TORMARKOL-271734 format. One record per residue (C-alpha): residue number from 0; x, y, z. Coordinates in nm, 4 decimals, always signed. Layout:
N
<NUM,<X,Y,Z>>
...
END
This chain:
467
<0,<+0.0000,+0.0000,+0.0000>>
<1,<+0.2757,+0.2432,+0.1016>>
<2,<+0.4819,+0.1546,-0.2058>>
<3,<+0.1801,+0.2137,-0.4285>>
<4,<+0.1179,+0.5523,-0.2716>>
<5,<+0.4811,+0.6524,-0.3140>>
<6,<+0.4739,+0.5391,-0.6747>>
<7,<+0.1598,+0.7429,-0.7386>>
<8,<+0.3153,+1.0509,-0.5765>>
<9,<+0.6280,+1.0117,-0.7858>>
<10,<+0.4193,+0.9828,-1.1011>>
<11,<+0.2216,+1.2977,-1.0190>>
<12,<+0.5441,+1.4880,-0.9506>>
<13,<+0.6943,+1.3651,-1.2752>>
<14,<+0.3895,+1.4784,-1.4688>>
<15,<+0.3477,+1.8174,-1.3031>>
<16,<+0.7120,+1.9224,-1.2682>>
<17,<+0.7698,+1.9803,-1.6430>>
<18,<+0.4439,+2.1774,-1.6637>>
<19,<+0.5495,+2.3964,-1.3742>>
<20,<+0.8953,+2.4394,-1.5244>>
<21,<+0.7422,+2.5639,-1.8465>>
<22,<+0.5335,+2.8275,-1.6661>>
<23,<+0.7504,+2.9331,-1.3726>>
<24,<+1.1040,+3.0697,-1.3824>>
<25,<+1.3386,+3.1564,-1.1022>>
<26,<+1.4249,+3.5172,-1.0206>>
<27,<+1.7590,+3.5026,-1.2006>>
<28,<+1.5944,+3.3915,-1.5260>>
<29,<+1.3256,+3.6552,-1.4842>>
<30,<+1.5821,+3.9335,-1.4433>>
<31,<+1.7854,+3.8114,-1.7388>>
<32,<+1.4816,+3.8053,-1.9706>>
<33,<+1.2802,+4.1048,-1.8459>>
<34,<+1.5452,+4.3299,-1.6920>>
<35,<+1.6356,+4.5077,-2.0196>>
<36,<+1.2810,+4.6503,-2.0394>>
<37,<+1.3158,+4.8259,-1.7013>>
<38,<+1.4499,+5.1819,-1.7115>>
<39,<+1.5904,+5.4389,-1.4730>>
<40,<+1.4165,+5.7782,-1.4788>>
<41,<+1.5785,+6.0985,-1.3546>>
<42,<+1.3999,+6.4335,-1.3467>>
<43,<+1.4991,+6.7957,-1.3004>>
<44,<+1.2657,+7.0631,-1.1724>>
<45,<+1.3642,+7.4286,-1.1489>>
<46,<+1.2516,+7.5711,-0.8156>>
<47,<+1.1874,+7.9434,-0.8029>>
<48,<+1.3007,+8.1196,-0.4870>>
<49,<+1.3016,+8.4804,-0.3811>>
<50,<+1.6469,+8.6376,-0.3681>>
<51,<+1.5468,+8.7927,-0.0350>>
<52,<+1.5635,+8.4501,+0.1256>>
<53,<+1.1893,+8.3950,+0.1508>>
<54,<+1.0939,+8.0257,+0.1707>>
<55,<+0.8921,+8.0695,-0.1487>>
<56,<+0.8961,+8.2715,-0.4695>>
<57,<+0.6536,+8.5591,-0.4929>>
<58,<+0.3637,+8.4666,-0.7228>>
<59,<+0.3298,+8.6337,-1.0626>>
<60,<+0.0511,+8.8621,-0.9469>>
<61,<+0.1140,+9.2235,-0.8524>>
<62,<-0.1791,+9.2455,-0.6108>>
<63,<-0.0699,+8.9289,-0.4308>>
<64,<+0.2925,+9.0465,-0.4244>>
<65,<+0.1793,+9.3693,-0.2594>>
<66,<-0.0220,+9.1626,-0.0111>>
<67,<+0.2893,+8.9677,+0.0952>>
<68,<+0.5028,+9.2820,+0.1169>>
<69,<+0.2680,+9.4157,+0.3825>>
<70,<+0.3693,+9.1201,+0.6024>>
<71,<+0.7400,+9.1201,+0.5002>>
<72,<+0.8184,+9.4948,+0.5196>>
<73,<+1.1978,+9.4406,+0.5096>>
<74,<+1.1916,+9.3049,+0.1564>>
<75,<+1.4362,+9.5301,-0.0352>>
<76,<+1.3963,+9.6347,-0.3975>>
<77,<+1.5944,+9.4246,-0.6401>>
<78,<+1.8903,+9.5459,-0.8433>>
<79,<+1.6720,+9.5342,-1.1530>>
<80,<+1.4405,+9.7939,-0.9997>>
<81,<+1.1462,+9.5603,-0.9461>>
<82,<+0.9864,+9.5511,-0.6046>>
<83,<+1.0687,+9.2289,-0.4225>>
<84,<+1.3990,+9.1634,-0.5982>>
<85,<+1.4976,+8.9021,-0.8566>>
<86,<+1.3917,+8.5386,-0.8542>>
<87,<+1.6526,+8.2649,-0.8413>>
<88,<+1.6014,+7.9272,-1.0068>>
<89,<+1.7544,+7.6285,-0.8291>>
<90,<+1.7535,+7.2827,-0.9901>>
<91,<+1.5938,+7.0035,-0.7880>>
<92,<+1.6670,+6.6491,-0.9038>>
<93,<+1.4954,+6.3209,-0.8256>>
<94,<+1.4868,+5.9677,-0.9603>>
<95,<+1.2465,+5.6819,-1.0128>>
<96,<+1.1856,+5.3778,-1.2270>>
<97,<+0.9722,+5.2764,-1.5219>>
<98,<+0.9291,+5.0029,-1.7798>>
<99,<+0.8841,+4.9874,-2.1557>>
<100,<+0.5350,+4.8761,-2.2586>>
<101,<+0.5825,+4.8983,-2.6373>>
<102,<+0.8881,+4.8667,-2.8601>>
<103,<+0.8312,+5.2130,-3.0107>>
<104,<+0.9274,+5.3912,-2.6891>>
<105,<+0.6220,+5.4200,-2.4631>>
<106,<+0.7162,+5.3864,-2.0966>>
<107,<+0.4915,+5.3487,-1.7920>>
<108,<+0.5844,+5.5025,-1.4564>>
<109,<+0.4249,+5.6807,-1.1594>>
<110,<+0.2729,+6.0251,-1.1979>>
<111,<+0.4590,+6.1489,-0.8919>>
<112,<+0.7926,+6.0536,-1.0503>>
<113,<+0.7517,+6.3002,-1.3396>>
<114,<+0.5167,+6.5546,-1.1826>>
<115,<+0.6089,+6.9175,-1.2621>>
<116,<+0.9432,+6.8064,-1.4092>>
<117,<+1.1147,+7.0452,-1.6508>>
<118,<+1.3323,+6.7652,-1.7873>>
<119,<+1.2853,+6.3867,-1.7871>>
<120,<+1.5766,+6.1577,-1.8754>>
<121,<+1.5467,+5.7849,-1.9373>>
<122,<+1.8452,+5.5541,-1.9048>>
<123,<+1.8330,+5.2029,-2.0466>>
<124,<+2.0213,+4.9015,-1.9159>>
<125,<+2.2651,+4.9334,-2.2096>>
<126,<+2.3568,+5.2849,-2.0810>>
<127,<+2.1805,+5.4730,-2.3618>>
<128,<+2.0117,+5.7894,-2.2384>>
<129,<+1.7095,+5.9620,-2.3918>>
<130,<+1.5143,+6.2776,-2.3195>>
<131,<+1.1524,+6.1786,-2.2664>>
<132,<+0.8276,+6.3599,-2.3305>>
<133,<+0.5459,+6.3285,-2.0768>>
<134,<+0.2465,+6.2063,-2.2776>>
<135,<+0.0100,+6.2330,-1.9826>>
<136,<-0.0291,+6.1684,-1.6116>>
<137,<-0.3181,+6.0790,-1.3839>>
<138,<-0.2699,+6.1797,-1.0216>>
<139,<-0.5680,+5.9819,-0.8930>>
<140,<-0.4151,+5.6484,-0.9890>>
<141,<-0.0535,+5.7758,-0.9858>>
<142,<+0.0048,+5.6523,-1.3412>>
<143,<+0.2020,+5.8375,-1.6098>>
<144,<+0.3062,+5.7645,-1.9666>>
<145,<+0.6275,+5.9024,-2.1131>>
<146,<+0.7732,+5.8575,-2.4623>>
<147,<+1.1269,+5.8385,-2.5987>>
<148,<+1.2297,+5.8498,-2.9640>>
<149,<+1.3596,+5.4989,-3.0253>>
<150,<+1.2578,+5.1748,-3.1942>>
<151,<+1.2996,+4.7997,-3.1522>>
<152,<+1.3134,+4.8379,-2.7750>>
<153,<+1.2652,+4.5422,-2.5384>>
<154,<+0.9138,+4.5527,-2.3930>>
<155,<+0.7658,+4.3748,-2.0931>>
<156,<+0.5005,+4.1063,-2.1135>>
<157,<+0.1792,+4.1979,-1.9324>>
<158,<+0.0041,+3.9535,-1.6992>>
<159,<-0.3394,+3.9234,-1.5406>>
<160,<-0.3383,+4.0512,-1.1814>>
<161,<-0.6826,+3.9032,-1.1187>>
<162,<-0.5186,+3.5591,-1.1272>>
<163,<-0.2666,+3.6491,-0.8574>>
<164,<-0.3005,+3.4471,-0.5385>>
<165,<-0.2169,+3.5665,-0.1898>>
<166,<+0.1129,+3.4034,-0.1001>>
<167,<+0.2311,+3.3876,-0.4612>>
<168,<+0.5935,+3.4824,-0.5263>>
<169,<+0.6607,+3.8168,-0.6982>>
<170,<+0.9677,+4.0280,-0.7742>>
<171,<+1.0458,+4.3939,-0.8403>>
<172,<+1.3162,+4.5626,-1.0471>>
<173,<+1.3961,+4.9300,-0.9973>>
<174,<+1.6423,+5.1914,-0.8787>>
<175,<+1.6087,+5.2274,-0.4989>>
<176,<+1.8150,+5.5209,-0.3737>>
<177,<+1.9597,+5.5483,-0.7260>>
<178,<+2.1031,+5.1967,-0.7356>>
<179,<+1.9985,+5.1027,-1.0875>>
<180,<+1.8520,+4.7650,-1.1833>>
<181,<+1.8206,+4.6414,-0.8271>>
<182,<+1.6129,+4.3269,-0.7772>>
<183,<+1.4006,+4.2395,-0.4735>>
<184,<+1.1558,+3.9539,-0.4222>>
<185,<+0.8781,+3.8488,-0.1879>>
<186,<+0.5173,+3.7384,-0.1894>>
<187,<+0.1715,+3.8847,-0.2410>>
<188,<+0.0484,+3.9808,+0.1059>>
<189,<-0.3066,+4.0817,+0.0107>>
<190,<-0.5186,+4.1923,-0.2846>>
<191,<-0.7761,+4.4652,-0.3372>>
<192,<-0.6419,+4.6961,-0.0688>>
<193,<-0.7940,+5.0439,-0.0387>>
<194,<-0.5757,+5.3282,+0.0864>>
<195,<-0.6998,+5.6511,+0.2484>>
<196,<-0.5338,+5.8570,-0.0251>>
<197,<-0.6962,+5.6753,-0.3158>>
<198,<-1.0262,+5.4925,-0.3591>>
<199,<-0.9953,+5.4146,-0.7312>>
<200,<-0.7190,+5.1536,-0.7109>>
<201,<-0.7498,+4.7990,-0.5694>>
<202,<-0.3843,+4.7843,-0.4621>>
<203,<-0.1744,+4.4685,-0.4533>>
<204,<-0.0001,+4.4527,-0.1150>>
<205,<+0.3371,+4.2760,-0.1060>>
<206,<+0.6338,+4.2346,+0.1244>>
<207,<+0.8746,+4.3035,-0.1630>>
<208,<+1.1386,+4.5560,-0.0536>>
<209,<+1.0394,+4.8886,-0.2115>>
<210,<+1.2274,+5.2093,-0.1349>>
<211,<+1.2507,+5.5638,-0.2767>>
<212,<+1.3570,+5.5225,-0.6391>>
<213,<+1.1552,+5.2028,-0.6911>>
<214,<+0.8470,+5.4113,-0.7689>>
<215,<+0.7113,+5.3394,-1.1146>>
<216,<+0.8987,+5.0127,-1.1543>>
<217,<+0.7361,+4.6809,-1.2450>>
<218,<+0.6117,+4.4054,-1.0161>>
<219,<+0.6573,+4.0654,-1.1856>>
<220,<+0.5012,+3.7289,-1.1244>>
<221,<+0.7219,+3.4217,-1.1604>>
<222,<+0.6136,+3.3750,-1.5220>>
<223,<+0.7967,+3.6929,-1.6104>>
<224,<+0.4783,+3.8973,-1.6552>>
<225,<+0.4181,+4.2444,-1.5150>>
<226,<+0.1231,+4.2342,-1.2760>>
<227,<+0.1642,+4.5711,-1.1073>>
<228,<+0.3328,+4.9104,-1.0899>>
<229,<+0.5162,+4.9706,-0.7608>>
<230,<+0.3785,+5.2903,-0.6159>>
<231,<+0.3658,+5.3286,-0.2369>>
<232,<+0.4972,+5.2010,+0.0931>>
<233,<+0.3721,+5.2290,+0.4476>>
<234,<+0.6620,+5.3322,+0.6681>>
<235,<+0.7350,+5.5121,+0.9925>>
<236,<+1.0949,+5.5731,+0.8898>>
<237,<+1.0546,+5.6664,+0.5221>>
<238,<+1.2199,+5.3395,+0.4137>>
<239,<+1.0978,+4.9850,+0.3556>>
<240,<+0.9226,+4.8193,+0.6512>>
<241,<+0.7561,+4.5222,+0.4874>>
<242,<+0.4372,+4.6799,+0.3522>>
<243,<+0.4426,+4.7838,-0.0151>>
<244,<+0.1661,+4.8572,-0.2630>>
<245,<+0.1446,+4.8171,-0.6388>>
<246,<-0.1161,+4.9380,-0.8879>>
<247,<-0.2633,+4.6384,-1.0749>>
<248,<-0.1383,+4.6459,-1.4335>>
<249,<-0.4900,+4.6178,-1.5813>>
<250,<-0.5938,+4.9342,-1.3944>>
<251,<-0.2741,+5.1087,-1.5053>>
<252,<-0.3178,+5.0111,-1.8710>>
<253,<-0.6754,+5.1436,-1.8788>>
<254,<-0.5295,+5.4779,-1.7749>>
<255,<-0.2434,+5.4461,-2.0245>>
<256,<-0.4838,+5.3927,-2.3134>>
<257,<-0.6800,+5.7076,-2.2259>>
<258,<-0.3656,+5.9138,-2.1766>>
<259,<-0.2247,+5.8039,-2.5123>>
<260,<-0.5471,+5.8773,-2.6967>>
<261,<-0.6548,+6.2012,-2.5310>>
<262,<-0.3944,+6.3118,-2.2798>>
<263,<-0.6367,+6.2878,-1.9865>>
<264,<-0.8565,+6.0390,-1.8043>>
<265,<-1.2358,+6.0685,-1.7919>>
<266,<-1.4251,+5.8909,-1.5139>>
<267,<-1.7863,+5.8363,-1.4341>>
<268,<-1.9397,+6.0347,-1.1472>>
<269,<-2.2283,+5.9258,-0.9272>>
<270,<-2.2100,+6.1935,-0.6581>>
<271,<-2.2554,+6.0172,-0.3253>>
<272,<-2.0549,+5.9997,-0.0050>>
<273,<-2.0524,+5.6475,+0.1328>>
<274,<-1.9414,+5.4421,+0.4295>>
<275,<-1.8950,+5.0778,+0.5182>>
<276,<-2.1936,+4.8722,+0.6324>>
<277,<-2.1035,+4.7238,+0.9708>>
<278,<-2.2777,+4.4276,+1.1314>>
<279,<-2.4746,+4.6622,+1.3590>>
<280,<-2.5802,+4.8829,+1.0661>>
<281,<-2.6815,+4.5785,+0.8610>>
<282,<-2.9027,+4.4612,+1.1476>>
<283,<-3.0587,+4.8038,+1.1898>>
<284,<-3.1404,+4.8267,+0.8169>>
<285,<-3.2763,+4.4703,+0.8055>>
<286,<-3.0033,+4.3371,+0.5748>>
<287,<-2.9192,+3.9680,+0.5849>>
<288,<-2.5482,+4.0423,+0.6345>>
<289,<-2.2997,+4.3318,+0.6184>>
<290,<-2.2629,+4.4217,+0.2511>>
<291,<-2.2984,+4.7106,+0.0117>>
<292,<-2.2140,+5.0801,+0.0387>>
<293,<-2.4204,+5.2972,+0.2730>>
<294,<-2.5035,+5.6405,+0.1273>>
<295,<-2.4365,+5.9026,+0.3935>>
<296,<-2.4772,+6.2046,+0.1652>>
<297,<-2.6070,+6.2827,-0.1840>>
<298,<-2.4235,+6.5760,-0.3367>>
<299,<-2.6115,+6.8754,-0.4740>>
<300,<-2.6480,+6.8772,-0.8513>>
<301,<-2.5143,+6.5238,-0.8820>>
<302,<-2.6385,+6.2435,-1.1094>>
<303,<-2.7349,+6.0508,-0.7940>>
<304,<-2.9648,+6.3313,-0.6773>>
<305,<-3.1343,+6.3477,-1.0188>>
<306,<-3.1811,+5.9688,-1.0159>>
<307,<-3.3531,+5.9729,-0.6760>>
<308,<-3.0802,+5.8391,-0.4459>>
<309,<-3.1329,+5.9130,-0.0791>>
<310,<-2.9169,+5.9190,+0.2305>>
<311,<-2.9519,+5.5818,+0.4119>>
<312,<-2.9793,+5.3881,+0.0828>>
<313,<-2.7491,+5.0856,+0.0765>>
<314,<-2.6110,+5.0291,-0.2739>>
<315,<-2.6048,+4.6527,-0.3328>>
<316,<-2.5259,+4.6266,-0.7043>>
<317,<-2.3919,+4.8577,-0.9723>>
<318,<-2.4394,+4.7699,-1.3391>>
<319,<-2.5203,+4.4114,-1.2445>>
<320,<-2.2128,+4.3616,-1.0255>>
<321,<-2.2380,+4.3044,-0.6515>>
<322,<-2.1029,+4.5750,-0.4225>>
<323,<-1.9686,+4.3725,-0.1309>>
<324,<-1.7694,+4.6505,+0.0353>>
<325,<-1.7924,+5.0279,+0.0218>>
<326,<-1.4507,+5.0399,-0.1438>>
<327,<-1.5841,+4.8468,-0.4444>>
<328,<-1.8167,+5.1257,-0.5571>>
<329,<-1.5656,+5.4030,-0.6424>>
<330,<-1.3754,+5.1651,-0.8715>>
<331,<-1.6912,+5.0489,-1.0474>>
<332,<-1.8136,+5.4026,-1.1050>>
<333,<-1.4705,+5.5342,-1.1964>>
<334,<-1.4138,+5.2897,-1.4835>>
<335,<-1.7597,+5.3583,-1.6315>>
<336,<-1.7925,+5.6120,-1.9109>>
<337,<-1.9524,+5.9513,-1.8431>>
<338,<-2.2991,+5.9559,-1.9981>>
<339,<-2.3532,+5.5825,-1.9501>>
<340,<-2.6908,+5.4727,-1.8111>>
<341,<-2.6483,+5.2339,-1.5194>>
<342,<-2.8895,+5.0194,-1.3208>>
<343,<-2.8283,+5.0322,-0.9463>>
<344,<-2.9982,+4.8145,-0.6857>>
<345,<-3.0417,+4.9767,-0.3443>>
<346,<-3.1811,+4.8568,-0.0128>>
<347,<-3.4321,+5.1149,+0.1077>>
<348,<-3.6646,+5.0799,+0.4062>>
<349,<-3.6322,+4.7033,+0.4133>>
<350,<-3.6885,+4.6438,+0.0416>>
<351,<-3.4878,+4.6138,-0.2786>>
<352,<-3.5383,+4.8981,-0.5214>>
<353,<-3.3855,+4.9529,-0.8652>>
<354,<-3.2725,+5.2996,-0.9745>>
<355,<-3.1364,+5.4071,-1.3104>>
<356,<-2.8736,+5.6790,-1.3241>>
<357,<-2.6960,+5.8545,-1.6090>>
<358,<-2.3396,+5.9086,-1.4900>>
<359,<-2.1756,+6.2463,-1.5145>>
<360,<-1.8038,+6.3143,-1.5586>>
<361,<-1.6054,+6.3264,-1.2389>>
<362,<-1.5180,+6.6892,-1.1520>>
<363,<-1.1551,+6.7549,-1.0649>>
<364,<-1.2345,+6.8539,-0.7047>>
<365,<-1.4835,+6.5795,-0.6092>>
<366,<-1.4118,+6.2081,-0.5641>>
<367,<-1.6469,+5.9460,-0.7104>>
<368,<-1.7232,+5.8168,-0.3652>>
<369,<-1.5314,+5.8159,-0.0451>>
<370,<-1.5225,+5.5505,+0.2237>>
<371,<-1.4581,+5.8197,+0.4810>>
<372,<-1.7087,+6.0689,+0.3329>>
<373,<-1.4416,+6.3296,+0.2606>>
<374,<-1.4997,+6.5749,-0.0223>>
<375,<-1.1819,+6.7288,-0.1609>>
<376,<-1.2155,+7.0852,-0.2796>>
<377,<-1.0024,+7.2741,-0.5284>>
<378,<-0.6464,+7.2876,-0.4025>>
<379,<-0.6681,+6.9402,-0.2486>>
<380,<-0.8329,+7.0178,+0.0859>>
<381,<-1.0987,+6.8247,+0.2743>>
<382,<-1.2569,+7.0736,+0.5150>>
<383,<-1.4924,+7.0633,+0.8118>>
<384,<-1.6860,+7.3497,+0.9653>>
<385,<-1.6030,+7.4343,+1.3245>>
<386,<-1.8583,+7.4039,+1.5987>>
<387,<-1.9285,+7.7035,+1.8208>>
<388,<-1.7586,+7.5220,+2.1090>>
<389,<-1.4439,+7.4599,+1.9030>>
<390,<-1.4268,+7.8239,+1.7967>>
<391,<-1.4582,+7.9374,+2.1562>>
<392,<-1.1812,+7.6990,+2.2575>>
<393,<-0.9564,+7.8416,+1.9836>>
<394,<-1.0659,+8.1985,+2.0627>>
<395,<-1.1694,+8.2693,+1.7034>>
<396,<-1.5013,+8.3740,+1.5485>>
<397,<-1.4501,+8.2146,+1.2050>>
<398,<-1.2446,+7.9524,+1.0203>>
<399,<-1.2731,+7.5982,+0.8835>>
<400,<-1.0811,+7.2902,+0.9931>>
<401,<-0.8479,+7.1026,+0.7566>>
<402,<-0.9573,+6.7380,+0.7747>>
<403,<-0.6933,+6.6337,+0.5204>>
<404,<-0.4500,+6.8127,+0.2898>>
<405,<-0.3492,+6.6574,-0.0429>>
<406,<-0.2143,+6.7739,-0.3790>>
<407,<-0.1445,+7.1483,-0.4040>>
<408,<-0.2301,+7.2108,-0.0382>>
<409,<+0.0028,+6.9383,+0.0919>>
<410,<+0.2870,+7.0670,-0.1259>>
<411,<+0.2291,+7.4177,+0.0085>>
<412,<+0.2728,+7.2882,+0.3640>>
<413,<-0.0873,+7.2948,+0.4857>>
<414,<-0.1467,+7.0155,+0.7377>>
<415,<-0.4319,+6.8134,+0.8836>>
<416,<-0.5563,+6.9996,+1.1918>>
<417,<-0.4790,+7.3473,+1.0581>>
<418,<-0.7600,+7.6024,+1.0656>>
<419,<-0.8014,+7.8176,+0.7545>>
<420,<-0.8944,+8.1690,+0.8607>>
<421,<-0.8761,+8.3623,+0.5344>>
<422,<-0.8130,+8.3365,+0.1603>>
<423,<-0.6503,+8.6484,+0.0124>>
<424,<-0.7520,+8.8358,+0.3282>>
<425,<-1.1175,+8.7350,+0.2886>>
<426,<-1.2453,+8.5776,+0.6104>>
<427,<-1.3560,+8.2166,+0.5743>>
<428,<-1.6365,+8.1057,+0.8060>>
<429,<-1.7830,+7.8139,+0.6107>>
<430,<-1.6737,+7.5460,+0.3650>>
<431,<-1.8935,+7.7136,+0.1057>>
<432,<-1.7071,+8.0416,+0.1546>>
<433,<-1.3756,+7.8656,+0.0911>>
<434,<-1.5162,+7.6966,-0.2190>>
<435,<-1.6320,+8.0322,-0.3577>>
<436,<-1.3039,+8.2094,-0.2810>>
<437,<-1.0817,+7.9377,-0.4267>>
<438,<-1.2982,+7.9045,-0.7401>>
<439,<-1.2011,+8.2593,-0.8417>>
<440,<-0.8283,+8.1757,-0.8557>>
<441,<-0.6967,+8.1100,-1.2101>>
<442,<-0.4963,+7.7938,-1.2746>>
<443,<-0.1254,+7.8582,-1.2248>>
<444,<-0.1810,+8.1483,-0.9832>>
<445,<-0.1303,+8.1603,-0.6063>>
<446,<-0.3439,+8.2718,-0.3143>>
<447,<-0.2432,+8.3699,+0.0346>>
<448,<-0.3983,+8.1312,+0.2877>>
<449,<-0.4030,+8.2507,+0.6492>>
<450,<-0.3606,+7.9392,+0.8620>>
<451,<-0.4014,+7.8977,+1.2375>>
<452,<-0.1662,+7.6274,+1.3651>>
<453,<-0.1384,+7.5663,+1.7363>>
<454,<-0.1268,+7.9005,+1.9127>>
<455,<+0.0035,+8.0944,+1.6133>>
<456,<-0.1008,+8.2008,+1.2646>>
<457,<+0.0906,+8.2283,+0.9377>>
<458,<+0.0362,+8.2904,+0.5691>>
<459,<+0.0902,+8.0040,+0.3257>>
<460,<+0.1074,+8.0648,-0.0523>>
<461,<-0.1137,+7.8064,-0.2241>>
<462,<-0.0568,+7.7695,-0.5986>>
<463,<-0.3459,+7.6132,-0.7917>>
<464,<-0.2068,+7.3672,-1.0449>>
<465,<-0.5385,+7.2701,-1.2015>>
<466,<-0.5201,+6.9015,-1.0999>>
END
């Protein structure tokens, strides 16, 4: 009996081993075959700085320059006779990774790698260097496409991230800390992760060592196929601590196709703020189990409002697909085309009800849906109005609280917990007042934001990039 079992096991191994060998390669083979398609990306950005030593350059607006001079009275006139003195340009350099997706020179990387760069250089494994053009970038998914003038380039083979299994071996190639063509390996830790900063991407979590410079590089499975774009890490130190995230390659390529064809990405817009359905909430609504996305707010003027959505609706399906978790809905809506008519099943007052909605196009300052119900306004701020008690505690009679700062606001130095008191010396008492004030600022121009932080206040120049 034992001999028969051993013989059977040996036969199975003999039959399956060649099949596995055909499909799976070791890391060394993977690097040898796919490494030439991975590139090093270096960027240069010219930073403008006031010659008077201010921590920022004065904006190109005479009224706003005069506004800042009132608070920096010692600013001398420049040798060229202009008030405020000359502006110095200082080069700032950074590096990242990317990979060739077509032999005619299209390269995929992260949007944050090439953002605001004045020059983008691509270095191949054979030491050739090219100046690249940024075809387009999408900050929401952190995907960018750049192009070099070359032909017959080695290109990666794309895989199917939906077939990835938790625990499966994966490897990354990139340039951590500038060390080109570095290889690290690990396993898939989880799939479909949602991060607070982005609800449109079902991230692949891995324990592959990813560090600054790896951004934009490929994540390979052991068949030598790209399954993800390395994008983020979770770290207390700023370096690798075992938790890395990659954008699934199918999500990235959807963005790439739109960027190549039109230079921008259009997404569907429903116009609801949502939250997770907990076990207690499911019981209170009469649901059989925790599932769906609970509508906590329907935005004014949104497609959802026109279609009859209500706060307390639980969205169970979207376009025939089940919404198991709140994080599923933003992705489903985001990949749909603006103008598409969608059937949505909701749970309302203990019954199923079907609604039909014609999706709009996602505005630049409003997310499709947010698990934490945050609405990001122009400039990248999520704001909350202060209660009377909070204002008394802070000894102020106006202002709005910064719930989260992203994009332009984060780059300007505005932080979570700050209180915005004024925009261009106009007092801000409500979120609506901020929205109105910031809407009047042209793209590329700056505004002076008066911020209360701790016991003190300061002005922060916020430049609106038009993201």
